[in-house]
MARBANU-332644 format. One record per residue (C-alpha): z, y, x; residue in three letters. Coordinates in steps of 0.5 Angstrom, whole numbers, padded with zeros to 4 digits, always signed. Each point is the difference from the previous one (the first is absolute). Example, Ala and Ser with C-alpha at 12.3 -4.5 7.8 and 13.67 -1.06 7.14 Angstrom:
% MARBANU-332644
+0016-0009+0025ala/-0002+0007+0002ser/
This chain:
% MARBANU-332644
+0000+0000+0000met/+0000+0006+0001lys/+0006+0005+0003ala/+0001+0007+0002val/+0005-0001+0005met/+0005+0005+0004val/-0001-0001+0007gln/+0004+0006+0004ala/+0004+0006-0004phe/-0004+0005+0000gly/-0004+0005-0004gly/-0006-0003-0004pro/-0004-0003+0004glu/+0004-0006+0002val/-0001-0003-0007leu/-0005-0006+0002ala/-0004-0004-0005val/+0002-0008+0003ala/-0002-0007-0002asp/+0005-0004-0001leu/+0001-0006-0003pro/+0001-0002-0008asp/+0007+0001-0001pro/+0004-0005-0005his/+0006+0001-0005pro/+0007-0003+0003ala/+0005-0001-0004ala/+0003+0005-0004gly/-0008+0003+0000gln/-0007+0001-0003val/-0006+0002+0003leu/-0004+0005-0003ile/-0008+0002+0001thr/+0000+0008-0001thr/-0004+0004-0003glu/+0005+0005+0002ala/+0004+0003+0005ile/+0005+0006+0000gly/+0001+0005+0005val/+0005+0004+0001gly/+0004+0003+0004gly/+0005-0004+0002val/-0007-0003+0003asp/+0000+0006+0004ala/+0006+0000+0003leu/+0001-0007+0001ile/-0007+0001+0004arg/+0002+0006+0004ser/+0007-0004+0003gly/+0005+0005-0005ala/+0003-0006-0002leu/+0001-0005+0007ala/+0007+0001-0002ala/-0001-0003-0005tyr/-0003-0006+0003gly/-0006+0002-0001ala/-0006-0003+0006ala/-0007+0001+0001pro/-0004-0007-0001gly/+0001-0002-0007arg/-0004+0001-0007ile/+0001+0007-0003leu/+0001+0002-0006gly/+0005-0002-0006ser/-0003+0000-0007glu/-0006-0003-0003val/-0003-0003-0006ala/-0005-0005-0002gly/+0000-0007-0001thr/+0005-0006+0001val/-0003-0006+0003thr/+0005-0005+0003glu/+0008+0001+0000val/+0005-0003+0005gly/+0005-0006-0002glu/+0005+0002-0006gly/-0005+0006-0003val/-0002-0002-0007asp/-0007-0003+0000thr/-0002+0004-0006thr/-0001+0006+0005trp/-0007-0002+0003val/-0006+0003-0004gly/+0005+0007-0002arg/-0001+0008+0002arg/+0004+0002+0003val/+0004+0006+0004trp/+0006-0002+0006ala/+0004+0002+0005leu/-0003-0004+0007thr/+0007+0003+0004gly/-0001-0002+0008glu/-0007-0004-0001ser/-0005+0005-0001gly/-0005+0002-0006gly/-0005+0004+0004tyr/-0005-0007-0002ala/-0004-0005-0003glu/+0006-0003-0002gln/+0007+0002+0001ala/+0006-0005-0001leu/+0005+0003-0005ala/+0008-0003+0000pro/-0001-0001-0009ala/+0006+0003-0002glu/-0003+0005+0002thr/-0006+0000-0005leu/-0003+0004-0006val/-0004-0002-0005pro/-0007+0005-0002ile/-0001+0002-0006pro/-0008-0002-0004ala/-0001+0007+0001gly/+0002+0003+0006leu/-0004+0000+0007ser/+0003-0004+0006ala/-0001+0007+0004val/+0005+0003-0007ala/+0005-0006+0002ala/+0000+0003+0008val/+0000+0007-0002thr/+0006-0001-0005leu/+0004-0006+0002gly/+0003+0003+0007gly/+0002+0007-0001ser/+0000+0001-0008ala/+0005-0006+0001thr/+0004+0004+0005val/-0001+0006-0003ala/+0004-0002-0007his/+0006-0004+0004phe/+0000+0007+0004ala/+0001+0004-0006leu/+0004-0006-0003arg/+0005+0001+0007his/-0001+0007-0002ala/+0004-0001-0007his/-0005+0005-0003phe/+0000+0000-0008thr/-0003+0003-0004arg/-0002+0008+0000gly/+0004+0000+0007glu/-0006+0004+0004ser/-0003-0003+0006val/-0004+0002+0007leu/-0004-0004+0004val/+0000+0002+0008arg/-0007-0003+0001gly/-0003-0002-0005ala/-0008+0000+0001ala/+0002-0007+0003gly/+0000-0007-0003gly/+0009+0000-0002ile/-0001+0006-0001gly/-0007+0001-0006val/+0005-0006-0004met/+0006+0002+0002ala/-0003+0008-0005val/-0003-0005-0006gln/+0007-0003+0000ile/+0005+0005+0000ala/-0005+0003-0006ala/-0001-0006-0003arg/+0008+0000-0001gly/-0001+0006-0003gly/+0003+0004+0006ala/+0003+0007-0002gly/-0006+0003+0006ala/-0003-0004+0006val/-0002+0005+0006ala/-0004-0002+0005val/+0000+0002+0007thr/-0008+0000+0004thr/-0005+0002+0004ser/-0005+0004-0004ser/-0001+0003-0006thr/-0006-0005-0002glu/+0006-0006+0001arg/+0005+0003-0005gly/-0007+0000-0005asp/+0001-0008+0001arg/+0007+0000-0001leu/+0000+0005-0005arg/-0005-0005-0005glu/+0005-0005+0002leu/+0006+0003-0002gly/+0002+0005+0005ala/+0004+0007-0004thr/-0001+0005+0006his/-0003-0001+0007val/+0004+0002+0007leu/-0002+0001+0008asp/+0003-0006+0005arg/+0005+0004+0000leu/+0002+0001-0007gly/-0002+0007-0002arg/-0006+0003-0003gly/+0001-0001-0008ala/+0004+0007-0003pro/+0001-0004-0007asp/+0003-0007+0004ala/+0007-0002-0001pro/+0005+0003+0004gly/+0004-0006+0001gly/-0002-0007-0001tyr/+0004-0006-0002asp/-0004-0006+0006val/-0003+0001+0004ile/-0005-0005+0002leu/-0001+0000+0008asp/-0006-0004+0004ile/-0002+0004+0005val/+0007+0001+0003ala/-0001+0004+0006gly/+0003+0005+0002ala/+0000+0005-0006asp/+0003-0005-0003leu/+0007+0003+0001pro/-0003+0007-0004ser/-0001-0004-0007phe/+0008-0001-0001phe/+0000+0007-0002ala/-0004-0002-0005arg/+0004-0004-0002leu/+0004+0002-0008glu/+0007-0001-0001pro/+0001-0008+0001asn/-0007-0002+0002gly/-0002-0006+0004arg/-0006+0000+0005met/-0004-0006+0002val/-0003-0001+0006ala/-0006-0006-0001val/-0003+0002+0007gly/+0000+0003+0006val/-0009+0002+0001met/+0004+0006+0005ala/+0004-0004+0003gly/+0007+0000-0001pro/+0005+0006-0001pro/+0005+0004+0005pro/+0005-0004+0002ala/+0004+0005-0003asp/-0003+0000-0006phe/+0007-0001-0005gly/+0002+0006+0002met/-0004+0004-0005glu/+0003-0004-0005met/+0007+0000+0003val/-0001+0008-0001ala/-0001-0001-0007ala/+0006-0004+0000phe/+0002+0003-0008arg/-0007-0003-0004lys/+0002-0005+0001ser/-0007-0003+0002met/-0002-0006+0004ser/-0005-0003+0003phe/-0004-0009+0002ala/-0004-0003+0002thr/-0005-0005-0004phe/-0003-0007+0002ser/-0002-0004-0006ala/+0001-0006+0005asp/+0008+0001-0002thr/-0002-0002-0008val/+0000-0007-0001pro/-0007-0003-0001ala/+0000-0002-0008pro/+0001+0008+0000asp/-0006+0001+0003arg/-0004-0004-0003arg/+0002+0001-0008ala/-0001+0008+0003ala/-0007+0000+0003thr/-0002-0005-0006ala/+0003+0006-0005glu/-0004+0004+0004leu/-0007-0003+0001phe/+0001-0001-0008thr/+0001+0008-0001ala/-0007+0002+0004ala/-0004-0006-0004ser/+0002+0004-0006arg/-0002+0006+0004gly/+0006+0003+0001glu/+0002+0001+0006leu/-0006+0001+0006lys/-0002-0003+0006ala/-0002+0005+0005val/-0006-0004+0004val/-0002+0006+0006his/-0004-0005+0002glu/-0002-0007+0002thr/-0003-0003+0006leu/-0003-0006+0002pro/+0006-0003+0004leu/-0005-0001+0007lys/+0001+0009-0001gln/+0009+0000+0001ala/-0002+0004+0006val/-0003+0004-0005leu/+0006+0000-0005ala/+0005+0001+0004his/-0003+0006+0003gln/-0001+0004-0007lys/+0008-0001-0001met/+0000+0003+0008glu/-0004+0006-0002thr/+0005+0000-0006gly/-0007+0000-0006glu/+0003-0006-0003val/+0001+0002-0008phe/+0004-0006-0004gly/+0000-0008+0004arg/-0007-0002+0004leu/-0001-0006-0001ala/-0004-0006+0005leu/-0006-0005-0003thr/-0001-0007+0004pro/-0009+0000+0000ser/+0000-0008+0002arg/-0006+0001+0003lys/
């Protein structure tokens, strides 16, 4: 099979297409013939070496999210999965490949009417956004700010917050064009990257979802209402300053809180149930899969170059050609 490997840590050019033996599932795994493969920010972090301290290493197939048809199951897996179209997380087995291994516990059936590209656009991003808002104890009527809203998680957080009855959904983004597109998805106020530029925006927010982090994260504590909650779901601009918590201490009487969120802490059955519900909502037209572009698997380098330039709105997907 064809697969895209990380040869060494570095820029997009370290990715290379390789011919590898066809894999076979071990106990608890399934083999999926891929139709679409998700490309996300975490892939770029792994490729660059930013997650090396967490065990990410070169010499592996990149990617963690695929959609396709189950063709083989390992020991202990229900054989009725064979022939079904599914979305799955591949873990360390990797997903940038014509065939991918995945733990059976991650499988979610793809409903009729939802494409494989839509599934990988929604699956991981929408599920993270859903549980991140829950982690923030978001309730109907509260105001929400999504920092870094043009990416995969951001565009889903905007839609889910709006669908959940947020009193206001503000976003930070880099251009008027992106702001207009985010308004179409449910944003009520558009701010620049530093949270400025909308005089009618709320003075404070009950919930801030931060996908960016970086040096400017502490400045957003001033935008939390009393009892406000900030949840970091990404570090695309790098970690915040070591003393970032001092901004919260300075505003001690506001009783603000800060938390990180990873979907790894959500039990697998809960993740599957939420992803299935989100797929159903998308198949009914209640959520939109925002696909920036679909590229052939062999153009994984180009996909990562597009992410590096910051031009991606929503998600990128790869599709195997098998020719």
